[in-house]
N, C-alpha and C positions, 0 to 999 in steps of 0.2 A: 504494500499500500504506499502511496506517495507520502513522503514526509511532510508535505504541505498540508495534508489532512490533519496533522498533529498541531498545527499552529493554534494557539489559544483563541485568537480573534475568529478564525474559521469555525472553531468548535463552539464558541459563544453564539455565533450567528445561526448555526444549525439548531442549537438548543433553544434559541430565542424563537425560532419558527415553530417548534413543538409547543413552546409556551403559548404561542398564539392560538394554536388548535385547542389546547386544553381549556383555555378560557372562552373561546368561541363557543365550545359545546356547553359550557357551564351557564351561559346567558342566552343562548339561542331560543330557548323556550319562553322567555319572559314576555315577549309581545304576542305569543300565540296562546295565551290562556283561554281567551274567549272562543276562537274557532275550535280549539281542541275540546273544550268542555261541550260544545254543541255537537261535534262530530262523534265523540266517544259516548255521548248520552249521559254525562256526568250530572249528579243532582245539584251541584253548586260550584262556585269559583274556588272554594277551599280544596275540593278534590283535584283541581287542575294545578293549584299551587303546591298541593302535596306531592305531586309528581316530581317537581324540582327539589323539594326537600328530601325526598327519597333518593334522588340521584346524587345530591350533594352529601347526604348522609353516607351513602356507599363510597363516595369520593374521599371523604375524610376519615371515616371509621377505621379502615385498616392501615392508615398511613404509618403508624409506628411499626407494624410488621413489615410494610414495604421498605421502610428506612433500614431495618435490620437486614432484610434481603439484599438491598442495594449495597450495604457496607460489605456483605459477604461475597456476593456473586458478581458485582459490578453494576455500573449505572446504565450502561447501554442496553442490555437486554430488557430491563424494566421499562425504559423509555419506548423502545420499539413495540413490545407486546402490549404495553399499556395503551398506547394510541390505537393499536389494532382493535383491542377490546372496546375502547371508547367509541371508535367509529362504527364497530358492528352493532353497538347498542342503538345508535341512531338509525342504522339500516333497518333494525327490527322494530323500532318505534314507528317507523313509517308504514309498517304493515300491521300495527296493533289494531285490534278490533274492540277492545274493551279496557277498562281501567286496569284489570289484572295483568293483561298481556303488555300494556304500556308500562306498568310498574316493574315488570320483569326486564324490559328493555332499558329503562332508565337506570335500573340498579346495575345492570351489566356496564352500561357506559360509565357510571360513577366508579365502579370498581376498577375499570381501565384507567380512569383519570387518577385514581388513588396512588398510582406508581410515580406520578410525575414530579411532584414537589420535593419529596424526600430525596430522590435520585438526582434531580437537576440542580437543586439548591446546593447540595454537597459537591456536585460536579463543578459548578461555577466557582465555588470557594476554592476548589483544588486548582482550577485553571488560573485563578488570580489571587495568589496569597497576599499580594501587595495591591493596594488600590481596589479592594473588593467592593467598596461602596459605589465606585464609578461602574465597575462591572455589573453589579446588581442593578444599577440604574438602567443601563443598556438592556440587560436581560428583562427588565420590567416593560421595555418597549413592546416586547412580544405579547405580554399580558394586555397592554393598552390596544394593540392591534387586534387581538382576538376579542376583547370586550367591545371594541368598536364594530368590527365586521360581524360579529355573531348576531346581535339583534338587528342590525341594518340588513343583513342578507336574508335572514330568516323571515323578517317582516315583509321585505320587498318581494321575495319569492312566494310567500304564502298568499299575499294579495294577487299575484299574478297567476300562480298555478296550483295553490292550495298548500296547506301546511305540511301535508305528507311528502309531497314532492321536494319541498324546501329542505325538510329533514333528511330525505334519502340523498340528496346531492351533497349535503354537509358530510354524511357518513362515507360516501365514496370518496370525497376529497381527502378525508383523513387516512383512509387506506392507501391511497396513492403516496401521500406524504410519508407514512410510516415505511413504505417499501423504499422510497428514495433515502431516507434517514439510515436505514439498515445497511443499504449499499455504500454510502459515502461517509458516515460518521466513524471516526477512530477514537476510542476512549483513551484519554492520557493515562500514563502509568501511575500507580498509587504512590502516595507520599511515603517516604521512608519512615518506618515505625521506630519508635523509641526502643533501645535495647531491652530485651526480655519482655516486651509487650506484644503478645500474640495470642491468638485463640479466643474463644467466646468470653471466657472468664476475664481476660485481660481488658477486652473491649467494654464489658459491663462495668468493670473497675474504673476504666477511663471515663465512662459516662458519668458514674457517680462523683468521681473526683473533679470532673470538669464542671458539673452542674448537678446539685442534688435534685432528685426527681420531684420531690415536693415543691421546691422552688420553681422548677420548670413548669409544673402543672399550674401553679398560681399565676405565673407569667402568662401562660397560654390562655387561662381563664379570663384574665384582665384584658388581654388583647382580643379575646372573643367578643367583648363588648363593642370594640371597633368593628369587627367583622359583622356582628349582628346589625349594626347600623348601616354598613355598606350594602350587605346583601338585601336587608329589608327595604332599603331605598329602591333598589331595582324593581322588586315586585310592587311596591306601593306606588311608585311613580308610574309605572305601566298601567295599573288599575286607575289611578287618579286621572291620568290623561284621558283614558278611554271612557271612564264614567262621568267625570265632571266636565270635560271639554269636548267629549264626543270625537276624539281622535280615532282614525282608523288604525288597523293592525300595523300597516306599513309606516304611518306617521308616528306612532308611539315607538316603533323600532328605531326610527331615525333619530328622535329625540333622545332615547335612552343611550344610543351609541355616542352621544356627545359627552357623557361622563368620562369616557375613556379615551376619546380623542385628545383632549387636553393633556392627559397623563403621558402621552407619548413625548411631550416636551418636559413635563415636570419630573418624571422618573429620572432620566439621565441627569437633568439639571441639578435637582436636589441630591441625587446620588453622588454627583461630583462634589458639590459644596459640603456635603456631609462627612467628607473624609476626615476632617479635623474637629467637627462638632456635631456628632450624630444626635445625641440626646437633646441638644439645644434645638436643632431644626425640627426634631419630632415634636418637642414641647411647643413649638410655634405652629406647626402645621395642623396638629389635631384639634385645638380649640377653633381655629379659623374654619376648618372643614365642618365642624359641629354647627357653628353659627350659620353657615351658608345652607346647610342641610335643614335646619329649623325653619329658615326663611322660605323654602320652596312653596309651601301651600299659601303664602301670603302674597307672592308676586302675580302680576297678571300673566295670561297665557303667553303673550308675546315675549315676556322676559324670562319665562320658564326655561327654555333651552340654554340661554347664556348662563342662568343661575346654576343649572345642573352641570354645565361645563366647568364653572368655577369650583363647584364641589369636587368634581373628579380631579381637577388640577391639584388641589391641596390634599385630598383624601388619599388618592392612590400613591402619591409620593411617599407616604409614610411606610409603605411596604418594603422597598428596596433598603431603606435606612435601618428598619428594625431587623430585616433578614440578615443584612450584612453584620450588624452588631452581634446578633445571636451566633452566627457562624464564626466570628472572630473569637468567641469565648470558648470554643470547644476544638479538640483536634480532629484532623481529617477522618480518622479511623471510626469515629462515632457520630460524624455530622449527620448522616442519614437518619439514624434512629432519633437523634436529639430533635432534628427538625420534624420527623415524623410524629413524635409524641406532641410536640408543639402544635402541629397543624391538625392533629386528631382532636385534641381538646378544643382548640379554637374553632375549628371548622364545624364540629357537630353542634356546638352552642350557637355559633354565628348563623349557620345556615337553617336553623330552625326558624329564622326570620321569615322565610318565604311562605311557609304554611301558616305561621302566626299572622302575618299580615293579610293573607287571603281570608283566613278565618274571621279576623277583625272587620275586614271590609265587608264580608258577607253579613256579619252581624249589624251593620249599619242600617240595613233595610231600606226604607224610603229615603234615608239621608245619604245614601250612596253617591247621590249626584250633587251634593253640596261641598264645596271647597272647605268650609269651616269645620266639617266633620272629620276631615283628615289632619287638622292641625295638631291635635294631641299625639296622633301616631307619628308624624314627622318629628315632633319634639322628643318623643320617647327614643326614637332612633338616634337623634342628635345627642341625647344625654349619654347614650352608650359610647358614642365616638369620643366625647369629652372625658368620659370616666376612664378610658384606656390610658390617660395620662398617668394614672396611679401606678402603672407598670414600669414607667421610665426610670425611676430611681433604683428599682430592683435590677433592671437590665444593665444600667450603668455600673452597678457594683460587680457584676459578673465579668466585665471586661478585663482582659489581662493587663491592660495598661491603666486600670482605674487608678485615679489619683493624679494622673498627669494633667497638665493644663490643657484646656480647650476641649477635652473629650466629653 
C-alpha cells in the first residue's frame, strides 16, 4: 500500500467523511416524522419520534463495548463494518411496513453507528498527538457536513419522491462509501506502550489510573445535559416549524440543516483557538448557545433560520474542544473505551430528548399550533446546555498539564 495513505492529513480526511455519514443518518429522519407517521399508520407523533430515540439508544448503548473492541482489534474494521450496518439499517427502513419492522431497522442502523465515535475519536488523537484541538476541529467539519446534508437531503427527496426512496438512497450511498474506505484507508501503527503495560489487565489498570470510572460517569452525565438540549432542539424545532408555522417537510429540513452549516466554520475555528485555553472557550460557548436556544420560540419566523444558525455556530463548537480535552487526559491504549463509556452515558441520556419532545408536543393537544406553548420546552433544553458548565472544572482537573497557565 502506498506510503501516502499513511499521511495523517489524508487519514483525517477519510475519517472525516465517515463522520459526515454517521451524523447524516442520525438526523435524516427529523423532518420525516409526519409522513412516516401517516404512512406507517402510527397512532401519534410520539411513536415516530420514538424511532429516532430507539436508533440513537442503539447508537450510544454499546459504545463502551465498541471502544474496548477498537482498542483490541484496531479502529479500521469497526469503522468499515459499522458504516455497512448503519447503511443497511436505512435500506431496511425504506421497506418497513409497520412500527415493529421500522424499529428493527433503526436499531440495526444505530448499532452500526455505535462503532464510529469510540474508534474514530481515538484514531484522530493517535494521528495528532500535538495540536489535537485543531485536528478535532477539522474532524468536526464532517459532523457539520453530515448534520447539514442529512435533513436537507431527506426533506428534499421525501417531498419529491417520498420518504422511503429518500431513506433508500441514503442507505445505498453509505454502502458505497464503506467500500471505498475499506479499499483506501490505512490504519496508522499503534503508539508505543509503556514498558510492562500489556494485556487486558494492564489496559483496565491504565483506564482506572488515567481517569476514575466514577468521575468519568459524572462527567458524561453532566455533558449529557448539553446533548439533551442539542438533540431535543432538532426534534422540537422540526415539530415547531411544521405545527406552528405550517412549514413543509422540505422547508423544515432546510431550516434544520442551518444549525450545522455554521458549525463547519466554528468547529475548526474554535478548535484552533482552544489549543491554549480549552476550558475558557467552552465556558464562553455554552452559555451563549443556551441563550440563543431559549430565544428560538420568541423570534418571528423570518428570523428563525438565522437564530438557529447562530445556535449551531456556538453549540457545535463545544464538541471538538471537550473531545480533545478528554483524549489528552488518557493514554492511546485506552482512549477507545474511555470515550466509549463517556458517549454511552451521555448519548443515552441526551437522546432520550427525541421521544421526550415528541411526547410533550403530542400532549399540547389544541395548543400544538401556538408558539407560546413551546417556550417552556425550549427553555428546558437551554437550561440543560447551560448546566453542562458544571462539568468544566472536573474536566480541567483531569488534564495532564493541569495547573499550567492558560489551560
